C-alpha positions in Angstrom: 10.1 8.7 21.2 7.5 7.0 18.9 7.7 10.0 16.7 11.4 9.4 16.2 10.8 5.7 15.6 8.2 6.5 12.9 10.7 8.6 11.0 12.6 5.4 10.0 9.7 3.7 8.4 11.1 4.7 4.9 10.9 3.3 1.4 7.4 4.1 0.2 8.2 7.4 -1.5 10.9 5.9 -3.8 8.6 2.9 -4.5 5.8 5.2 -5.9 8.5 7.4 -7.7 9.5 4.2 -9.4 6.0 3.1 -10.4 5.2 6.6 -11.7 8.4 7.0 -13.5 7.7 4.2 -16.1 4.6 6.1 -17.4 6.4 9.5 -17.2 9.2 8.0 -19.2 6.8 6.5 -21.6 5.2 9.9 -22.3 8.6 11.8 -22.4 10.2 9.8 -25.3 10.6 6.1 -24.3 7.7 5.1 -26.3 9.1 6.4 -29.5 12.8 5.5 -28.6 12.1 1.8 -27.9 9.3 1.5 -30.5 6.4 0.5 -28.1 3.4 -1.0 -29.8 -0.2 -1.6 -28.6 -0.5 -2.3 -24.8 3.2 -3.2 -24.3 3.4 -0.7 -21.5 0.5 -2.3 -19.7 2.2 -5.6 -20.1 5.4 -4.1 -18.4 3.2 -3.1 -15.4 1.6 -6.7 -15.4 5.1 -8.3 -15.4 6.2 -6.0 -12.5 3.1 -7.0 -10.6 3.8 -10.5 -11.2 7.2 -10.4 -9.6 5.9 -8.2 -6.7 3.0 -10.5 -5.7 5.3 -13.6 -5.8 7.5 -12.1 -3.1 4.9 -10.5 -0.8 3.8 -13.3 1.6 7.2 -15.0 1.9 9.0 -11.7 2.4 6.4 -10.7 5.0 7.0 -14.0 6.9 10.8 -13.5 6.8 10.3 -10.2 8.7 9.2 -12.3 11.7 12.3 -14.3 11.5 15.1 -11.9 10.2 15.8 -8.4 11.3 14.1 -5.7 9.0 17.1 -3.4 9.6 19.1 -5.9 7.5 16.6 -7.3 5.2 15.1 -4.1 3.9 18.2 -2.3 2.9 19.5 -5.5 1.0 16.3 -5.5 -1.0 16.5 -1.9 -1.6 19.9 -2.0 -3.0 18.9 -4.8 -5.4 16.0 -2.6 -6.5 18.3 0.3 -7.1 20.7 -1.8 -9.2 17.7 -3.0 -11.4 16.3 0.5 -11.7 19.7 1.9 -13.2 19.8 -1.1 -15.6 16.5 0.3 -17.0 18.5 3.0 -18.6 20.3 0.4 -20.8 17.2 -1.1 -22.2 17.0 -1.5 -26.0 13.5 -2.8 -26.5 10.2 -3.1 -24.3 11.1 -6.7 -23.7 14.3 -5.8 -21.8 12.3 -3.7 -19.4 9.8 -6.5 -18.8 12.6 -8.7 -17.6 14.0 -5.8 -15.3 10.7 -4.9 -13.9 10.0 -8.5 -12.9 13.0 -8.6 -10.6 12.3 -5.1 -9.5 8.9 -6.1 -8.5 10.2 -9.1 -6.3 12.8 -6.8 -4.6 10.1 -4.2 -3.9 7.5 -6.5 -2.5 8.8 -6.5 1.1 8.3 -2.8 1.8 4.7 -2.0 1.6 3.0 -4.9 3.5 6.2 -5.3 5.7 6.0 -1.6 6.8 2.3 -1.8 7.6 3.1 -5.1 9.6 5.9 -3.2 11.5 3.7 -0.1 12.2 1.1 -2.4 13.8 3.9 -3.6 16.1 4.7 0.0 17.3 1.3 2.0 17.4 -2.0 1.8 19.2 -5.3 1.9 17.6 -5.7 5.8 18.4 -2.3 6.4 16.5 -2.0 3.8 13.7 -4.3 5.5 11.2 -2.1 8.6 11.1 1.2 6.8 10.9 -0.2 4.5 8.2 -1.5 7.8 6.5 2.1 9.3 6.7 3.7 6.1 5.1 1.0 5.9 2.2 0.9 9.8 1.9 4.8 9.8 1.5 4.4 7.4 -1.4 2.1 9.7 -3.2 4.5 12.5 -2.6 7.0 10.4 -4.4 4.7 10.0 -7.2 4.4 13.8 -7.4 8.1 14.2 -7.1 8.5 11.9 -10.1 6.5 14.2 -12.4 8.7 17.2 -11.5 11.8 15.2 -11.6 11.1 14.0 -15.1 10.2 17.3 -16.4 13.3 18.8 -14.7 15.5 16.1 -16.2 14.0 16.5 -19.7 14.7 20.2 -19.6 18.3 20.2 -18.3 19.7 16.7 -19.2 18.0 15.6 -22.3 20.8 14.7 -24.7 23.6 14.9 -22.2 26.3 12.5 -23.2 24.0 11.3 -25.8 21.2 9.9 -23.5 17.7 11.0 -23.8 16.0 12.4 -20.6 14.1 9.4 -19.7 17.2 7.3 -19.4 18.8 9.7 -17.1 15.5 9.5 -14.9 16.2 5.9 -14.1 19.9 6.5 -13.5 19.2 9.3 -11.1 16.3 7.4 -9.4 18.7 4.4 -8.7 21.5 6.6 -7.4 19.2 8.7 -4.9 18.0 5.4 -3.5 21.4 4.1 -2.3 21.7 6.6 0.6 18.2 5.5 1.8 19.6 2.0 2.2 22.5 3.0 4.1 20.2 5.2 6.2 18.0 2.3 7.0 20.7 -0.1 7.9 22.0 2.3 10.5 18.8 3.6 12.0 15.8 1.4 11.2 14.2 0.4 14.6 13.1 -3.2 13.8 10.2 -4.1 16.3 9.9 -2.9 20.0 11.1 -6.4 21.2 14.2 -6.7 19.0 15.1 -2.9 18.4 18.7 -1.8 19.0 18.1 1.7 17.8 20.6 4.1 19.4 18.0 7.0 19.7 15.9 4.7 22.2 16.7 4.3 25.9 16.1 1.0 27.7 13.1 2.7 29.4 11.7 3.7 26.1 12.1 0.2 24.6 10.2 -1.3 27.7 7.4 1.3 27.3 7.1 0.5 23.6 6.6 -3.2 24.3 4.1 -2.5 27.2 2.1 -0.1 24.8 1.5 -2.7 22.1 1.7 -6.2 23.8 2.3 -8.9 21.2 1.3 -12.5 21.9 3.7 -15.3 21.5 4.4 -16.3 18.0 3.8 -20.1 17.1 6.1 -21.9 14.6 5.2 -20.6 11.0 5.5 -23.9 9.2 2.8 -25.9 11.2 -0.4 -27.5 10.1 -2.3 -26.1 13.0 -1.1 -22.4 12.0 -2.1 -22.9 8.5 -5.4 -24.3 9.4 -6.1 -21.4 11.7 -5.2 -19.0 8.9 -7.5 -20.6 6.4 -10.4 -21.1 8.9 -10.5 -17.5 9.9 -12.7 -14.9 8.2 -10.0 -12.3 8.5 -7.9 -13.9 5.9 -10.5 -14.0 3.2 -12.4 -10.8 4.2 -9.3 -8.5 4.2 -8.0 -10.1 1.0 -11.2 -9.4 -0.9 -11.4 -6.0 0.7 -8.0 -5.0 -0.7 -8.9 -6.5 -4.1 -11.8 -4.1 -4.3 -9.8 -1.2 -2.8 -6.8 -1.6 -5.0 -9.0 -1.9 -8.1 -10.8 1.4 -7.1 -7.4 3.2 -7.1 -7.0 2.4 -10.9 -7.5 6.2 -11.7 -4.1 6.9 -10.1 -2.2 3.7 -10.0 -2.6 3.2 -13.7 -1.7 6.8 -14.4 -4.9 7.4 -16.4 -4.7 11.0 -16.5 -1.1 11.0 -18.1 -2.4 8.7 -20.8 -5.8 10.6 -21.2 -3.7 13.8 -21.9 -1.3 12.0 -24.3 -4.2 10.6 -26.4 -6.4 13.7 -26.3 -8.2 14.1 -29.6 -8.0 17.8 -29.8 -5.3 19.1 -27.5 -1.5 18.5 -27.7 0.2 18.8 -24.6 4.0 19.4 -24.0 6.2 17.0 -22.1 6.3 19.4 -19.2 2.4 19.5 -19.0 2.3 15.6 -19.5 4.5 15.1 -16.3 3.3 18.1 -14.1 -0.4 18.4 -14.5 -1.1 14.7 -13.3 0.8 15.5 -10.0 -2.5 17.1 -8.8 -3.9 13.5 -8.5 -1.3 12.7 -6.0 -1.8 16.1 -4.2 -5.5 15.2 -3.7 -4.6 11.8 -2.6 -2.1 13.1 0.2 -4.7 15.5 1.5 -7.5 12.8 1.5 -5.3 10.3 3.1 -4.3 12.6 6.1 -7.9 13.8 6.6 -9.4 10.2 6.8 -6.4 8.7 8.8 -7.0 11.5 11.5 -10.8 11.1 11.4 -10.6 7.3 11.9 -8.0 7.6 14.7 -10.2 9.9 16.6 -13.6 8.2 15.9 -12.7 4.7 14.8 -14.9 3.2 12.2 -12.1 2.8 9.6 -14.5 1.0 7.3 -16.3 4.3 6.4 -13.7 5.1 3.8 -14.9 2.1 1.9 -18.3 3.8 1.5 -16.6 7.1 0.5 -14.4 5.3 -2.1 -17.7 3.6 -3.5 -19.4 7.0 -4.0 -16.4 8.8 -5.4 -15.5 6.0 -7.8 -19.0 5.7 -9.2 -19.6 9.4 -9.6 -16.3 10.2 -11.2 -16.7 7.2 -13.6 -20.1 8.4 -14.8 -18.7 12.0 -15.3 -15.9 10.6 -17.5 -18.5 8.3 -19.5 -20.9 11.1 -20.3 -20.2 12.2 -23.9 -21.0 15.9 -23.2 -18.3 16.2 -20.4 -15.8 18.8 -21.2 -11.9 18.5 -20.9 -12.1 20.5 -17.6 -14.8 18.0 -16.4 -12.5 15.1 -17.1 -9.6 16.8 -15.2 -11.9 17.4 -12.3 -13.1 13.9 -12.3 -9.4 12.5 -12.2 -8.3 14.8 -9.6 -11.3 14.1 -7.3 -10.8 10.4 -7.9 -7.2 10.7 -6.5 -8.9 11.0 -3.0 -9.7 7.3 -3.3 -6.1 6.6 -2.1 -7.3 7.2 1.4 -8.3 3.6 1.6 -4.7 2.4 1.6 -4.0 3.8 5.1 -7.3 3.0 6.7 -7.8 -0.5 5.4 -4.4 -1.7 6.4 -4.8 0.0 9.8 -8.1 -1.7 10.1 -6.6 -5.1 9.5 -3.8 -4.3 12.0 -6.3 -3.2 14.6 -8.5 -6.3 14.2 -5.6 -8.7 14.4 -3.7 -7.0 17.2 -4.4 -9.7 19.6 -3.5 -12.6 17.3 0.0 -14.0 16.7 2.3 -11.7 14.7 2.7 -14.4 12.1 -1.0 -14.6 11.5 -1.0 -10.8 11.3 2.0 -10.8 8.9 0.1 -13.4 6.6 -3.1 -11.6 6.5 -1.6 -8.3 5.7 0.6 -10.1 3.0 -2.3 -11.7 1.7 -4.1 -8.3 1.4 -1.3 -6.9 -0.6 -0.8 -10.1 -2.6 -4.6 -10.2 -3.6 -4.7 -6.6 -4.6 -1.4 -7.1 -6.7 -2.7 -10.3 -8.2 -5.6 -8.5 -9.8 -3.3 -5.6 -10.9 -1.2 -8.3 -12.8 -4.0 -8.8 -15.3 -6.9 -6.4 -14.5 -5.3 -3.4 -16.4 -4.8 -5.5 -19.5 -8.6 -5.8 -19.8 -9.8 -2.6 -18.5 -7.0 0.1 -18.7 -4.9 -0.7 -21.7 -2.8 2.2 -22.8 -4.3 2.1 -26.2 -7.8 2.5 -24.6 -7.1 6.1 -23.9 -8.5 8.7 -23.7 -12.0 7.4 -22.7 -11.3 4.0 -21.0 -14.9 3.2 -21.5 -14.7 -0.4 -20.3 -12.5 0.6 -17.5 -15.1 3.2 -16.3 -17.9 0.7 -16.3 -15.8 -1.7 -14.5 -15.1 0.9 -11.8 -18.8 1.3 -11.3 -19.2 -2.3 -10.6 -16.1 -2.5 -8.5 -17.2 0.4 -6.2 -20.8 -1.1 -5.8 -19.2 -4.4 -4.7 -16.9 -2.4 -2.3 -19.9 -0.9 -0.6 -21.6 -4.3 -0.1 -18.4 -6.1 1.1 -17.6 -3.3 3.8 -21.1 -3.9 5.0 -20.5 -7.7 5.3 -17.3 -7.1 7.1 -18.7 -4.7 9.6 -21.4 -7.2 10.5 -18.7 -10.0 11.1 -16.5 -7.6 13.3 -19.5 -6.6 15.5 -20.6 -10.2 15.7 -17.1 -11.1 17.0 -17.3 -8.2 19.4 -20.4 -9.3 20.9 -19.2 -12.9 21.3 -16.0 -11.6 22.9 -18.1 -9.5 25.3 -20.2 -12.7 26.2 -17.0 -14.8 26.8 -15.3 -12.0 29.0 -18.6 -11.7 30.9 -18.6 -15.4 31.6 -15.0 -15.3 32.7 -15.8 -12.6 35.1 -18.8 -14.6 36.5 -16.7 -17.7 36.7 -13.9 -15.9 38.4 -16.4 -14.3 40.9 -18.0 -17.9 41.6 -14.5 -19.3 42.1 -13.7 -16.5 44.6 -17.0 -17.0 46.5 -16.2 -20.7 46.7 -12.7 -20.0 48.1 -14.2 -17.7 50.8 -16.8 -20.4 51.8 -14.1 -23.0 52.0 -12.1 -20.7 54.2 -15.2 -20.1 56.5 -15.8 -23.8 56.8 -12.1 -24.3 57.7 -12.3 -21.7 60.4 -15.4 -23.2 62.0 -13.8 -26.6 62.0 
């Protein structure tokens, strides 16, 4: 039953397809056709991130009030329309405006889906389901490279349009059936689902498997105070800032830009689009491996230490002047495994907040995504500018610092989590003792009554 429900948590593949397509279009002729200068590509990505982060928390809270089956498809249709509008762009500034609204429309999907996954799956299952969701996004990024190279080969010049413009037209068209599919079959939450493939017994079982506490009013001073007084809000927000920044090797398409700016080798359009797909392939394998491991053994925080080690080592490899081109490729491919933290970090947040009100869990997960994207709105402009290729010296030094901080922060969070578990165990023990004392008192009272 729950495998069937999982199939309808859709949207991430085409999100990552969209994000990777901008860079793939850039290296496939868009740069020259629209006369890009300096770091305008990076500015476009920043504008997108700005629109995205503005919508994250409001849209996540709306999912606690409106049916995702309606809300998601509506935003997807809006996103598809703006995607196709990109094919009409005449200058980089046109794309900046389009990407802002695309970012807002897309902002509901990532954090919203993680919130909904936490409503359906237990701690022993959630890592793998989050891994499937994030892994499908990486598969979308891989598909984008093959799609762009195929379009460039077969459609470049068709009806007078260059291949990169056809890429956005096709990207928007293939999204529309997904919106229809979601409207008809998305399962919402266990308590509100009307999915035709779930029986009444299965719906009842879904609610019993993952009990959700009563949701208090969202616009409420007590609720806001609870959010800002909890360590969850700040800790998970900072965690995803560091985790998201550690993904810069892949999220900023650095291998694509490295290849285009290579000082001695000129790569073809097909190579520029296809070789970097290996980064996503490594990310998919790493995501599934770590998701399965943490479902079985717990300790989702261990991926933070793994990311720290990989980020530091690969950055050093790229910085060393004597590293060969093959060494650089190997470092970028290995760095793709850092993507594993997406599934495990958001699953960690869902696990920790499972006993809290759904609105609180929605806000914390939304805050995680907001914080990470807030940094991505300006971070690349400083450390991963397109004109900093091929070495990205400043960015590699930054990566070493970020990954060192990530290891420290994970250690702090593990300490807080273990402290809470100890306090909870003490409270539960006291409750048991009080219940036993109350039962003993009742028995003694009954004995006295009988004697009387």
